[in-house]
MIDRENPA-920180 format. One record per atom (N, C-alpha, C, O, CB): residue number from 1; x, y, z. Coordinates in Angstrom, 3 decimals, always signed. Glycine has a CB too. Example, Ala and Ser with C-alpha at 12.3 -4.5 7.8 and 13.67 -1.06 7.14 Angstrom:
<nuvexs>
<k:1; x:+13.190; y:-5.690; z:+7.800> $
<k:1; x:+12.300; y:-4.500; z:+7.800> $
<k:1; x:+13.200; y:-3.300; z:+7.800> $
<k:1; x:+14.236; y:-3.319; z:+8.465> $
<k:1; x:+11.308; y:-4.473; z:+9.046> $
<k:2; x:+12.850; y:-2.250; z:+7.080> $
<k:2; x:+13.670; y:-1.060; z:+7.140> $
<k:2; x:+12.900; y:+0.030; z:+7.870> $
<k:2; x:+13.409; y:+1.138; z:+8.039> $
<k:2; x:+14.084; y:-0.598; z:+5.725> $
</nuvexs>
This chain:
<nuvexs>
<k:1; x:-72.706; y:-193.882; z:+81.518> $
<k:1; x:-72.835; y:-193.737; z:+80.083> $
<k:1; x:-73.485; y:-192.392; z:+79.802> $
<k:1; x:-74.331; y:-191.933; z:+80.569> $
<k:1; x:-73.657; y:-194.904; z:+79.465> $
<k:2; x:-73.096; y:-191.772; z:+78.719> $
<k:2; x:-73.525; y:-190.408; z:+78.405> $
<k:2; x:-75.030; y:-190.315; z:+78.187> $
<k:2; x:-75.656; y:-189.351; z:+78.626> $
<k:2; x:-72.798; y:-189.904; z:+77.172> $
<k:3; x:-75.616; y:-191.295; z:+77.520> $
<k:3; x:-77.053; y:-191.228; z:+77.233> $
<k:3; x:-77.905; y:-191.395; z:+78.485> $
<k:3; x:-79.022; y:-190.882; z:+78.544> $
<k:3; x:-77.430; y:-192.292; z:+76.220> $
<k:4; x:-77.391; y:-192.106; z:+79.486> $
<k:4; x:-78.133; y:-192.306; z:+80.730> $
<k:4; x:-78.368; y:-190.990; z:+81.460> $
<k:4; x:-79.365; y:-190.843; z:+82.167> $
<k:4; x:-77.390; y:-193.276; z:+81.637> $
<k:5; x:-77.470; y:-190.045; z:+81.297> $
<k:5; x:-77.606; y:-188.778; z:+82.013> $
<k:5; x:-78.818; y:-187.978; z:+81.544> $
<k:5; x:-79.295; y:-187.102; z:+82.265> $
<k:5; x:-76.348; y:-187.948; z:+81.842> $
<k:6; x:-79.319; y:-188.268; z:+80.352> $
<k:6; x:-80.459; y:-187.527; z:+79.819> $
<k:6; x:-81.772; y:-188.048; z:+80.398> $
<k:6; x:-82.756; y:-187.308; z:+80.419> $
<k:6; x:-80.485; y:-187.617; z:+78.290> $
<k:7; x:-81.821; y:-189.273; z:+80.860> $
<k:7; x:-83.078; y:-189.866; z:+81.311> $
<k:7; x:-83.365; y:-189.641; z:+82.797> $
<k:7; x:-84.399; y:-190.089; z:+83.292> $
<k:7; x:-83.063; y:-191.338; z:+81.027> $
<k:8; x:-82.487; y:-188.968; z:+83.505> $
<k:8; x:-82.698; y:-188.752; z:+84.928> $
<k:8; x:-83.647; y:-187.570; z:+85.153> $
<k:8; x:-83.898; y:-186.777; z:+84.246> $
<k:8; x:-81.354; y:-188.510; z:+85.640> $
<k:9; x:-84.166; y:-187.471; z:+86.379> $
<k:9; x:-85.094; y:-186.394; z:+86.726> $
<k:9; x:-84.326; y:-185.124; z:+87.067> $
<k:9; x:-84.162; y:-184.779; z:+88.237> $
<k:9; x:-85.994; y:-186.809; z:+87.907> $
<k:10; x:-83.859; y:-184.436; z:+86.036> $
<k:10; x:-83.124; y:-183.184; z:+86.188> $
<k:10; x:-83.675; y:-182.197; z:+85.179> $
<k:10; x:-84.300; y:-182.596; z:+84.196> $
<k:10; x:-81.584; y:-183.391; z:+85.995> $
<k:11; x:-83.453; y:-180.929; z:+85.408> $
<k:11; x:-83.851; y:-179.952; z:+84.385> $
<k:11; x:-83.117; y:-180.248; z:+83.074> $
<k:11; x:-81.996; y:-180.756; z:+83.087> $
<k:11; x:-83.550; y:-178.497; z:+84.862> $
<k:12; x:-83.739; y:-179.937; z:+81.975> $
<k:12; x:-83.182; y:-180.261; z:+80.662> $
<k:12; x:-81.797; y:-179.642; z:+80.457> $
<k:12; x:-80.930; y:-180.261; z:+79.840> $
<k:12; x:-84.127; y:-179.788; z:+79.565> $
<k:13; x:-81.584; y:-178.434; z:+80.964> $
<k:13; x:-80.274; y:-177.798; z:+80.789> $
<k:13; x:-79.183; y:-178.576; z:+81.517> $
<k:13; x:-78.061; y:-178.702; z:+81.026> $
<k:13; x:-80.311; y:-176.348; z:+81.294> $
<k:14; x:-79.524; y:-179.094; z:+82.693> $
<k:14; x:-78.552; y:-179.891; z:+83.438> $
<k:14; x:-78.315; y:-181.239; z:+82.749> $
<k:14; x:-77.190; y:-181.739; z:+82.726> $
<k:14; x:-79.032; y:-180.108; z:+84.889> $
<k:15; x:-79.374; y:-181.821; z:+82.192> $
<k:15; x:-79.236; y:-183.076; z:+81.463> $
<k:15; x:-78.316; y:-182.900; z:+80.251> $
<k:15; x:-77.440; y:-183.726; z:+79.998> $
<k:15; x:-80.616; y:-183.591; z:+81.017> $
<k:16; x:-78.532; y:-181.810; z:+79.510> $
<k:16; x:-77.708; y:-181.543; z:+78.331> $
<k:16; x:-76.264; y:-181.301; z:+78.747> $
<k:16; x:-75.337; y:-181.799; z:+78.109> $
<k:16; x:-78.251; y:-180.330; z:+77.544> $
<k:17; x:-76.077; y:-180.550; z:+79.798> $
<k:17; x:-74.738; y:-180.270; z:+80.294> $
<k:17; x:-74.030; y:-181.557; z:+80.717> $
<k:17; x:-72.861; y:-181.757; z:+80.389> $
<k:17; x:-74.801; y:-179.290; z:+81.466> $
<k:18; x:-74.729; y:-182.423; z:+81.439> $
<k:18; x:-74.153; y:-183.706; z:+81.854> $
<k:18; x:-73.793; y:-184.566; z:+80.641> $
<k:18; x:-72.728; y:-185.182; z:+80.596> $
<k:18; x:-75.135; y:-184.465; z:+82.765> $
<k:19; x:-74.695; y:-184.596; z:+79.662> $
<k:19; x:-74.463; y:-185.383; z:+78.451> $
<k:19; x:-73.211; y:-184.889; z:+77.712> $
<k:19; x:-72.376; y:-185.685; z:+77.283> $
<k:19; x:-75.697; y:-185.315; z:+77.521> $
<k:20; x:-73.098; y:-183.586; z:+77.574> $
<k:20; x:-71.942; y:-182.999; z:+76.886> $
<k:20; x:-70.659; y:-183.299; z:+77.650> $
<k:20; x:-69.655; y:-183.690; z:+77.055> $
<k:20; x:-72.120; y:-181.475; z:+76.722> $
<k:21; x:-70.694; y:-183.115; z:+78.964> $
<k:21; x:-69.502; y:-183.386; z:+79.779> $
<k:21; x:-69.060; y:-184.841; z:+79.671> $
<k:21; x:-67.871; y:-185.119; z:+79.520> $
<k:21; x:-69.772; y:-183.038; z:+81.240> $
<k:22; x:-69.995; y:-185.752; z:+79.746> $
<k:22; x:-69.662; y:-187.176; z:+79.667> $
<k:22; x:-69.154; y:-187.551; z:+78.277> $
<k:22; x:-68.248; y:-188.374; z:+78.142> $
<k:22; x:-70.885; y:-188.029; z:+80.025> $
<k:23; x:-69.735; y:-186.949; z:+77.254> $
<k:23; x:-69.295; y:-187.219; z:+75.886> $
<k:23; x:-67.884; y:-186.695; z:+75.657> $
<k:23; x:-67.048; y:-187.383; z:+75.072> $
<k:23; x:-70.262; y:-186.591; z:+74.876> $
<k:24; x:-67.622; y:-185.478; z:+76.118> $
<k:24; x:-66.288; y:-184.896; z:+75.973> $
<k:24; x:-65.258; y:-185.739; z:+76.734> $
<k:24; x:-64.154; y:-185.966; z:+76.239> $
<k:24; x:-66.274; y:-183.430; z:+76.483> $
<k:25; x:-65.612; y:-186.191; z:+77.910> $
<k:25; x:-64.706; y:-187.023; z:+78.699> $
<k:25; x:-64.401; y:-188.333; z:+77.969> $
<k:25; x:-63.251; y:-188.770; z:+77.934> $
<k:25; x:-65.312; y:-187.312; z:+80.086> $
<k:26; x:-65.419; y:-188.954; z:+77.394> $
<k:26; x:-65.232; y:-190.214; z:+76.665> $
<k:26; x:-64.357; y:-190.007; z:+75.429> $
<k:26; x:-63.502; y:-190.838; z:+75.125> $
<k:26; x:-66.593; y:-190.804; z:+76.255> $
<k:27; x:-64.572; y:-188.900; z:+74.718> $
<k:27; x:-63.753; y:-188.599; z:+73.546> $
<k:27; x:-62.297; y:-188.389; z:+73.968> $
<k:27; x:-61.383; y:-188.896; z:+73.317> $
<k:27; x:-64.292; y:-187.346; z:+72.806> $
<k:28; x:-62.083; y:-187.654; z:+75.041> $
<k:28; x:-60.733; y:-187.435; z:+75.553> $
<k:28; x:-60.061; y:-188.739; z:+75.960> $
<k:28; x:-58.886; y:-188.956; z:+75.663> $
<k:28; x:-60.770; y:-186.486; z:+76.736> $
<k:29; x:-60.802; y:-189.603; z:+76.637> $
<k:29; x:-60.266; y:-190.910; z:+77.042> $
<k:29; x:-59.891; y:-191.740; z:+75.817> $
<k:29; x:-58.845; y:-192.388; z:+75.795> $
<k:29; x:-61.294; y:-191.675; z:+77.907> $
<k:30; x:-60.752; y:-191.715; z:+74.795> $
<k:30; x:-60.497; y:-192.469; z:+73.577> $
<k:30; x:-59.246; y:-191.954; z:+72.865> $
<k:30; x:-58.395; y:-192.738; z:+72.444> $
<k:30; x:-61.708; y:-192.393; z:+72.643> $
<k:31; x:-59.141; y:-190.630; z:+72.735> $
<k:31; x:-57.987; y:-190.036; z:+72.058> $
<k:31; x:-56.689; y:-190.358; z:+72.804> $
<k:31; x:-55.686; y:-190.711; z:+72.185> $
<k:31; x:-58.163; y:-188.510; z:+71.937> $
<k:32; x:-56.711; y:-190.240; z:+74.107> $
<k:32; x:-55.530; y:-190.529; z:+74.913> $
<k:32; x:-55.129; y:-191.994; z:+74.782> $
<k:32; x:-53.953; y:-192.309; z:+74.600> $
<k:32; x:-55.786; y:-190.181; z:+76.383> $
<k:33; x:-56.100; y:-192.876; z:+74.874> $
<k:33; x:-55.818; y:-194.313; z:+74.805> $
<k:33; x:-55.295; y:-194.721; z:+73.431> $
<k:33; x:-54.360; y:-195.518; z:+73.344> $
<k:33; x:-57.075; y:-195.113; z:+75.137> $
<k:34; x:-55.877; y:-194.191; z:+72.360> $
<k:34; x:-55.409; y:-194.565; z:+71.026> $
<k:34; x:-54.012; y:-194.018; z:+70.769> $
<k:34; x:-53.211; y:-194.657; z:+70.087> $
<k:34; x:-56.380; y:-194.057; z:+69.953> $
<k:35; x:-53.720; y:-192.856; z:+71.305> $
<k:35; x:-52.373; y:-192.295; z:+71.162> $
<k:35; x:-51.343; y:-193.158; z:+71.877> $
<k:35; x:-50.289; y:-193.467; z:+71.322> $
<k:35; x:-52.328; y:-190.863; z:+71.708> $
<k:36; x:-51.649; y:-193.542; z:+73.105> $
<k:36; x:-50.725; y:-194.388; z:+73.875> $
<k:36; x:-50.606; y:-195.779; z:+73.248> $
<k:36; x:-49.534; y:-196.383; z:+73.263> $
<k:36; x:-51.196; y:-194.508; z:+75.342> $
<k:37; x:-51.697; y:-196.272; z:+72.707> $
<k:37; x:-51.654; y:-197.569; z:+72.024> $
<k:37; x:-50.674; y:-197.505; z:+70.847> $
<k:37; x:-49.875; y:-198.421; z:+70.651> $
<k:37; x:-53.075; y:-197.979; z:+71.530> $
<k:38; x:-50.738; y:-196.433; z:+70.074> $
<k:38; x:-49.835; y:-196.270; z:+68.926> $
<k:38; x:-48.378; y:-196.154; z:+69.378> $
<k:38; x:-47.483; y:-196.714; z:+68.746> $
<k:38; x:-50.231; y:-195.027; z:+68.106> $
<k:39; x:-48.145; y:-195.431; z:+70.466> $
<k:39; x:-46.780; y:-195.299; z:+70.989> $
<k:39; x:-46.210; y:-196.661; z:+71.368> $
<k:39; x:-45.060; y:-196.968; z:+71.052> $
<k:39; x:-46.757; y:-194.358; z:+72.208> $
<k:40; x:-47.009; y:-197.469; z:+72.039> $
<k:40; x:-46.533; y:-198.776; z:+72.484> $
<k:40; x:-46.386; y:-199.749; z:+71.310> $
<k:40; x:-45.522; y:-200.625; z:+71.338> $
<k:40; x:-47.488; y:-199.356; z:+73.529> $
<k:41; x:-47.211; y:-199.604; z:+70.296> $
<k:41; x:-47.066; y:-200.440; z:+69.103> $
<k:41; x:-45.744; y:-200.122; z:+68.412> $
<k:41; x:-45.046; y:-201.033; z:+67.966> $
<k:41; x:-48.254; y:-200.226; z:+68.129> $
<k:42; x:-45.395; y:-198.840; z:+68.318> $
<k:42; x:-44.132; y:-198.438; z:+67.705> $
<k:42; x:-42.950; y:-199.018; z:+68.479> $
<k:42; x:-42.012; y:-199.549; z:+67.885> $
<k:42; x:-44.028; y:-196.906; z:+67.642> $
<k:43; x:-43.002; y:-198.912; z:+69.802> $
<k:43; x:-41.929; y:-199.465; z:+70.633> $
<k:43; x:-41.863; y:-200.981; z:+70.491> $
<k:43; x:-40.777; y:-201.557; z:+70.412> $
<k:43; x:-42.135; y:-199.081; z:+72.107> $
<k:44; x:-43.025; y:-201.622; z:+70.460> $
<k:44; x:-43.072; y:-203.080; z:+70.317> $
<k:44; x:-42.397; y:-203.499; z:+69.014> $
<k:44; x:-41.604; y:-204.440; z:+68.997> $
<k:44; x:-44.535; y:-203.589; z:+70.355> $
<k:45; x:-42.710; y:-202.803; z:+67.929> $
<k:45; x:-42.130; y:-203.141; z:+66.629> $
<k:45; x:-40.618; y:-202.916; z:+66.611> $
<k:45; x:-39.885; y:-203.687; z:+65.991> $
<k:45; x:-42.792; y:-202.315; z:+65.528> $
<k:46; x:-40.149; y:-201.867; z:+67.286> $
<k:46; x:-38.707; y:-201.602; z:+67.353> $
<k:46; x:-37.999; y:-202.724; z:+68.116> $
<k:46; x:-36.941; y:-203.191; z:+67.695> $
<k:46; x:-38.433; y:-200.233; z:+68.030> $
<k:47; x:-38.579; y:-203.153; z:+69.232> $
<k:47; x:-37.985; y:-204.248; z:+70.003> $
<k:47; x:-38.018; y:-205.552; z:+69.205> $
<k:47; x:-37.098; y:-206.365; z:+69.298> $
<k:47; x:-38.726; y:-204.426; z:+71.345> $
<k:48; x:-39.070; y:-205.746; z:+68.430> $
<k:48; x:-39.172; y:-206.947; z:+67.597> $
<k:48; x:-38.049; y:-206.969; z:+66.561> $
<k:48; x:-37.408; y:-208.000; z:+66.354> $
<k:48; x:-40.553; y:-207.011; z:+66.897> $
<k:49; x:-37.816; y:-205.833; z:+65.916> $
<k:49; x:-36.750; y:-205.743; z:+64.915> $
<k:49; x:-35.382; y:-205.994; z:+65.565> $
<k:49; x:-34.547; y:-206.712; z:+65.014> $
<k:49; x:-36.772; y:-204.355; z:+64.224> $
<k:50; x:-35.166; y:-205.397; z:+66.735> $
<k:50; x:-33.899; y:-205.615; z:+67.454> $
<k:50; x:-33.736; y:-207.075; z:+67.866> $
<k:50; x:-32.647; y:-207.640; z:+67.763> $
<k:50; x:-33.828; y:-204.713; z:+68.696> $
<k:51; x:-34.816; y:-207.673; z:+68.328> $
<k:51; x:-34.767; y:-209.077; z:+68.742> $
<k:51; x:-34.378; y:-209.964; z:+67.565> $
<k:51; x:-33.524; y:-210.842; z:+67.691> $
<k:51; x:-36.127; y:-209.523; z:+69.320> $
<k:52; x:-35.013; y:-209.726; z:+66.420> $
<k:52; x:-34.716; y:-210.546; z:+65.240> $
<k:52; x:-33.277; y:-210.352; z:+64.783> $
<k:52; x:-32.611; y:-211.317; z:+64.410> $
<k:52; x:-35.677; y:-210.206; z:+64.096> $
<k:53; x:-32.791; y:-209.110; z:+64.808> $
<k:53; x:-31.406; y:-208.836; z:+64.400> $
<k:53; x:-30.423; y:-209.509; z:+65.362> $
<k:53; x:-29.439; y:-210.112; z:+64.934> $
<k:53; x:-31.144; y:-207.306; z:+64.347> $
<k:54; x:-30.698; y:-209.399; z:+66.660> $
<k:54; x:-29.815; y:-210.039; z:+67.646> $
<k:54; x:-29.843; y:-211.557; z:+67.515> $
<k:54; x:-28.810; y:-212.213; z:+67.647> $
<k:54; x:-30.218; y:-209.634; z:+69.068> $
<k:55; x:-31.023; y:-212.114; z:+67.255> $
<k:55; x:-31.125; y:-213.564; z:+67.126> $
<k:55; x:-30.365; y:-214.045; z:+65.888> $
<k:55; x:-29.679; y:-215.066; z:+65.919> $
<k:55; x:-32.605; y:-213.997; z:+67.050> $
<k:56; x:-30.504; y:-213.284; z:+64.798> $
<k:56; x:-29.778; y:-213.630; z:+63.563> $
<k:56; x:-28.260; y:-213.582; z:+63.821> $
<k:56; x:-27.531; y:-214.491; z:+63.425> $
<k:56; x:-30.168; y:-212.651; z:+62.397> $
<k:57; x:-27.798; y:-212.524; z:+64.483> $
<k:57; x:-26.374; y:-212.396; z:+64.804> $
<k:57; x:-25.919; y:-213.525; z:+65.738> $
<k:57; x:-24.812; y:-214.046; z:+65.598> $
<k:57; x:-26.092; y:-211.023; z:+65.452> $
<k:58; x:-26.766; y:-213.890; z:+66.672> $
<k:58; x:-26.416; y:-214.969; z:+67.600> $
<k:58; x:-26.242; y:-216.286; z:+66.857> $
<k:58; x:-25.321; y:-217.049; z:+67.148> $
<k:58; x:-27.491; y:-215.115; z:+68.689> $
<k:59; x:-27.121; y:-216.555; z:+65.901> $
<k:59; x:-27.016; y:-217.800; z:+65.129> $
<k:59; x:-25.788; y:-217.782; z:+64.220> $
<k:59; x:-25.084; y:-218.784; z:+64.095> $
<k:59; x:-28.288; y:-218.021; z:+64.292> $
<k:60; x:-25.539; y:-216.632; z:+63.584> $
<k:60; x:-24.408; y:-216.550; z:+62.652> $
<k:60; x:-23.067; y:-216.623; z:+63.375> $
<k:60; x:-22.138; y:-217.280; z:+62.907> $
<k:60; x:-24.485; y:-215.260; z:+61.845> $
<k:61; x:-22.973; y:-215.947; z:+64.513> $
<k:61; x:-21.702; y:-215.859; z:+65.235> $
<k:61; x:-21.587; y:-216.867; z:+66.379> $
<k:61; x:-20.549; y:-216.962; z:+67.033> $
<k:61; x:-21.526; y:-214.464; z:+65.779> $
<k:62; x:-22.658; y:-217.612; z:+66.609> $
<k:62; x:-22.720; y:-218.534; z:+67.745> $
<k:62; x:-22.375; y:-217.774; z:+69.042> $
<k:62; x:-21.556; y:-218.211; z:+69.850> $
<k:62; x:-21.742; y:-219.743; z:+67.532> $
<k:63; x:-23.037; y:-216.624; z:+69.197> $
<k:63; x:-22.711; y:-215.700; z:+70.286> $
<k:63; x:-23.766; y:-215.740; z:+71.388> $
<k:63; x:-24.948; y:-215.500; z:+71.141> $
<k:63; x:-22.573; y:-214.275; z:+69.749> $
<k:64; x:-23.324; y:-216.045; z:+72.597> $
<k:64; x:-24.238; y:-216.015; z:+73.738> $
<k:64; x:-24.649; y:-214.584; z:+74.077> $
<k:64; x:-25.770; y:-214.344; z:+74.527> $
<k:64; x:-23.589; y:-216.679; z:+74.959> $
<k:65; x:-23.755; y:-213.651; z:+73.862> $
<k:65; x:-24.063; y:-212.248; z:+74.140> $
<k:65; x:-25.232; y:-211.766; z:+73.274> $
<k:65; x:-26.158; y:-211.126; z:+73.772> $
<k:65; x:-22.820; y:-211.366; z:+73.896> $
<k:66; x:-25.182; y:-212.077; z:+71.983> $
<k:66; x:-26.275; y:-211.685; z:+71.089> $
<k:66; x:-27.560; y:-212.445; z:+71.419> $
<k:66; x:-28.658; y:-211.903; z:+71.291> $
<k:66; x:-25.881; y:-211.930; z:+69.626> $
<k:67; x:-27.419; y:-213.698; z:+71.841> $
<k:67; x:-28.604; y:-214.469; z:+72.234> $
<k:67; x:-29.256; y:-213.841; z:+73.467> $
<k:67; x:-30.480; y:-213.740; z:+73.550> $
<k:67; x:-28.226; y:-215.948; z:+72.517> $
<k:68; x:-28.425; y:-213.422; z:+74.419> $
<k:68; x:-28.954; y:-212.745; z:+75.609> $
<k:68; x:-29.638; y:-211.437; z:+75.255> $
<k:68; x:-30.672; y:-211.097; z:+75.829> $
<k:68; x:-27.837; y:-212.483; z:+76.609> $
<k:69; x:-29.059; y:-210.700; z:+74.306> $
<k:69; x:-29.680; y:-209.447; z:+73.856> $
<k:69; x:-31.012; y:-209.722; z:+73.162> $
<k:69; x:-31.964; y:-208.955; z:+73.301> $
<k:69; x:-28.733; y:-208.686; z:+72.903> $
<k:70; x:-31.070; y:-210.823; z:+72.413> $
<k:70; x:-32.328; y:-211.193; z:+71.747> $
<k:70; x:-33.412; y:-211.497; z:+72.777> $
<k:70; x:-34.564; y:-211.096; z:+72.618> $
<k:70; x:-32.116; y:-212.416; z:+70.821> $
<k:71; x:-33.032; y:-212.205; z:+73.827> $
<k:71; x:-33.990; y:-212.527; z:+74.900> $
<k:71; x:-34.462; y:-211.241; z:+75.580> $
<k:71; x:-35.651; y:-211.070; z:+75.848> $
<k:71; x:-33.346; y:-213.490; z:+75.947> $
<k:72; x:-33.523; y:-210.346; z:+75.853> $
<k:72; x:-33.871; y:-209.077; z:+76.492> $
<k:72; x:-34.829; y:-208.264; z:+75.623> $
<k:72; x:-35.816; y:-207.721; z:+76.119> $
<k:72; x:-32.606; y:-208.263; z:+76.781> $
<k:73; x:-34.532; y:-208.184; z:+74.323> $
<k:73; x:-35.413; y:-207.446; z:+73.414> $
<k:73; x:-36.775; y:-208.130; z:+73.290> $
<k:73; x:-37.798; y:-207.459; z:+73.152> $
<k:73; x:-34.763; y:-207.316; z:+72.029> $
<k:74; x:-36.788; y:-209.456; z:+73.339> $
<k:74; x:-38.056; y:-210.189; z:+73.292> $
<k:74; x:-38.925; y:-209.891; z:+74.503> $
<k:74; x:-40.146; y:-209.774; z:+74.395> $
<k:74; x:-37.797; y:-211.686; z:+73.202> $
<k:75; x:-38.277; y:-209.768; z:+75.663> $
<k:75; x:-39.005; y:-209.413; z:+76.883> $
<k:75; x:-39.599; y:-208.016; z:+76.766> $
<k:75; x:-40.751; y:-207.786; z:+77.134> $
<k:75; x:-38.079; y:-209.495; z:+78.109> $
<k:76; x:-38.803; y:-207.091; z:+76.251> $
<k:76; x:-39.291; y:-205.717; z:+76.065> $
<k:76; x:-40.423; y:-205.682; z:+75.040> $
<k:76; x:-41.386; y:-204.931; z:+75.191> $
<k:76; x:-38.139; y:-204.787; z:+75.618> $
<k:77; x:-40.297; y:-206.492; z:+74.008> $
<k:77; x:-41.348; y:-206.582; z:+72.979> $
<k:77; x:-42.665; y:-207.040; z:+73.598> $
<k:77; x:-43.718; y:-206.464; z:+73.325> $
<k:77; x:-40.926; y:-207.553; z:+71.849> $
<k:78; x:-42.603; y:-208.083; z:+74.437> $
<k:78; x:-43.811; y:-208.587; z:+75.097> $
<k:78; x:-44.415; y:-207.543; z:+76.033> $
<k:78; x:-45.634; y:-207.388; z:+76.097> $
<k:78; x:-43.495; y:-209.865; z:+75.878> $
<k:79; x:-43.557; y:-206.831; z:+76.756> $
<k:79; x:-44.018; y:-205.800; z:+77.689> $
<k:79; x:-44.760; y:-204.694; z:+76.929> $
<k:79; x:-45.839; y:-204.268; z:+77.342> $
<k:79; x:-42.822; y:-205.205; z:+78.481> $
<k:80; x:-44.184; y:-204.238; z:+75.832> $
<k:80; x:-44.831; y:-203.190; z:+75.041> $
<k:80; x:-46.113; y:-203.702; z:+74.389> $
<k:80; x:-47.086; y:-202.961; z:+74.255> $
<k:80; x:-43.872; y:-202.662; z:+73.968> $
<k:81; x:-46.109; y:-204.966; z:+73.986> $
<k:81; x:-47.325; y:-205.557; z:+73.420> $
<k:81; x:-48.457; y:-205.606; z:+74.435> $
<k:81; x:-49.618; y:-205.366; z:+74.100> $
<k:81; x:-47.037; y:-206.959; z:+72.904> $
<k:82; x:-48.110; y:-205.916; z:+75.671> $
<k:82; x:-49.126; y:-205.942; z:+76.735> $
<k:82; x:-49.676; y:-204.534; z:+76.982> $
<k:82; x:-50.882; y:-204.359; z:+77.152> $
<k:82; x:-48.529; y:-206.523; z:+78.047> $
<k:83; x:-48.800; y:-203.544; z:+77.001> $
<k:83; x:-49.250; y:-202.162; z:+77.188> $
<k:83; x:-50.128; y:-201.726; z:+76.026> $
<k:83; x:-51.136; y:-201.048; z:+76.221> $
<k:83; x:-48.048; y:-201.212; z:+77.329> $
<k:84; x:-49.741; y:-202.119; z:+74.811> $
<k:84; x:-50.543; y:-201.783; z:+73.632> $
<k:84; x:-51.946; y:-202.363; z:+73.767> $
<k:84; x:-52.933; y:-201.677; z:+73.501> $
<k:84; x:-49.869; y:-202.305; z:+72.345> $
<k:85; x:-52.033; y:-203.619; z:+74.178> $
<k:85; x:-53.338; y:-204.268; z:+74.345> $
<k:85; x:-54.170; y:-203.582; z:+75.432> $
<k:85; x:-55.384; y:-203.429; z:+75.293> $
<k:85; x:-53.152; y:-205.753; z:+74.690> $
<k:86; x:-53.503; y:-203.171; z:+76.514> $
<k:86; x:-54.194; y:-202.472; z:+77.592> $
<k:86; x:-54.852; y:-201.190; z:+77.061> $
<k:86; x:-56.028; y:-200.933; z:+77.320> $
<k:86; x:-53.209; y:-202.140; z:+78.739> $
<k:87; x:-54.090; y:-200.405; z:+76.327> $
<k:87; x:-54.640; y:-199.152; z:+75.802> $
<k:87; x:-55.650; y:-199.390; z:+74.686> $
<k:87; x:-56.543; y:-198.568; z:+74.480> $
<k:87; x:-53.519; y:-198.262; z:+75.292> $
<k:88; x:-55.527; y:-200.492; z:+73.968> $
<k:88; x:-56.537; y:-200.855; z:+72.979> $
<k:88; x:-57.866; y:-201.114; z:+73.676> $
<k:88; x:-58.914; y:-200.674; z:+73.203> $
<k:88; x:-56.095; y:-202.098; z:+72.170> $
<k:89; x:-57.826; y:-201.827; z:+74.799> $
<k:89; x:-59.048; y:-202.090; z:+75.566> $
<k:89; x:-59.633; y:-200.801; z:+76.141> $
<k:89; x:-60.849; y:-200.614; z:+76.157> $
<k:89; x:-58.762; y:-203.084; z:+76.698> $
<k:90; x:-58.746; y:-199.906; z:+76.618> $
<k:90; x:-59.224; y:-198.617; z:+77.134> $
<k:90; x:-59.918; y:-197.826; z:+76.034> $
<k:90; x:-60.955; y:-197.208; z:+76.272> $
<k:90; x:-58.057; y:-197.797; z:+77.720> $
<k:91; x:-59.351; y:-197.842; z:+74.832> $
<k:91; x:-59.957; y:-197.128; z:+73.700> $
<k:91; x:-61.303; y:-197.741; z:+73.351> $
<k:91; x:-62.261; y:-197.020; z:+73.070> $
<k:91; x:-59.023; y:-197.156; z:+72.470> $
<k:92; x:-61.383; y:-199.078; z:+73.367> $
<k:92; x:-62.661; y:-199.741; z:+73.085> $
<k:92; x:-63.708; y:-199.373; z:+74.122> $
<k:92; x:-64.860; y:-199.111; z:+73.775> $
<k:92; x:-62.480; y:-201.261; z:+73.044> $
<k:93; x:-63.321; y:-199.350; z:+75.384> $
<k:93; x:-64.266; y:-198.991; z:+76.442> $
<k:93; x:-64.745; y:-197.549; z:+76.289> $
<k:93; x:-65.927; y:-197.266; z:+76.479> $
<k:93; x:-63.623; y:-199.187; z:+77.821> $
<k:94; x:-63.841; y:-196.643; z:+75.948> $
<k:94; x:-64.226; y:-195.240; z:+75.740> $
<k:94; x:-65.160; y:-195.128; z:+74.538> $
<k:94; x:-66.129; y:-194.370; z:+74.567> $
<k:94; x:-62.971; y:-194.348; z:+75.535> $
<k:95; x:-64.867; y:-195.875; z:+73.495> $
<k:95; x:-65.720; y:-195.868; z:+72.299> $
<k:95; x:-67.106; y:-196.409; z:+72.624> $
<k:95; x:-68.115; y:-195.895; z:+72.141> $
<k:95; x:-65.078; y:-196.701; z:+71.170> $
<k:96; x:-67.143; y:-197.458; z:+73.453> $
<k:96; x:-68.443; y:-198.009; z:+73.854> $
<k:96; x:-69.263; y:-196.992; z:+74.634> $
<k:96; x:-70.484; y:-196.933; z:+74.495> $
<k:96; x:-68.251; y:-199.272; z:+74.693> $
<k:97; x:-68.587; y:-196.188; z:+75.460> $
<k:97; x:-69.298; y:-195.148; z:+76.220> $
<k:97; x:-69.916; y:-194.124; z:+75.284> $
<k:97; x:-70.934; y:-193.521; z:+75.623> $
<k:97; x:-68.348; y:-194.448; z:+77.209> $
<k:98; x:-69.331; y:-193.916; z:+74.129> $
<k:98; x:-69.867; y:-192.955; z:+73.163> $
<k:98; x:-71.065; y:-193.523; z:+72.397> $
<k:98; x:-72.006; y:-192.797; z:+72.076> $
<k:98; x:-68.775; y:-192.536; z:+72.180> $
<k:99; x:-71.023; y:-194.813; z:+72.110> $
<k:99; x:-72.051; y:-195.397; z:+71.233> $
<k:99; x:-73.204; y:-196.031; z:+72.003> $
<k:99; x:-74.245; y:-196.313; z:+71.409> $
<k:99; x:-71.425; y:-196.437; z:+70.332> $
<k:100; x:-73.053; y:-196.262; z:+73.292> $
<k:100; x:-74.127; y:-196.908; z:+74.063> $
<k:100; x:-74.901; y:-195.922; z:+74.877> $
<k:100; x:-75.837; y:-196.301; z:+75.581> $
<k:100; x:-73.569; y:-197.970; z:+74.970> $
</nuvexs>
C-alpha cells in the first residue's frame, strides 16, 4: 500500500519517491482496469442484444438454427460479463490501494 512506504526507516526523499511510485502504479492499474471493464461491458451488451434477436427469430420461425445462435450469443454474453466483473474487481483493488 502506498501509505505504508512512508512509515519505513528510509530517508524522507526515498519515502516520498516510493509513495509517488506506488500511487502512480495504482492509478495506472485503476485506469487500465476501468477501461477494460468498459470494453467488456460493451461487448456483453452487444452479445445480449444479438441473443435476444436470435431468440425472438427462433420463436417466430421455429428455427433451430436461430436457437443455436441464441445459445452461442448467450455463452459469449456470459463470458464477457465474467471478464467485466474481473476488471471491476481489479479496479476496486487498485482504488483501495489509493485510499488505504
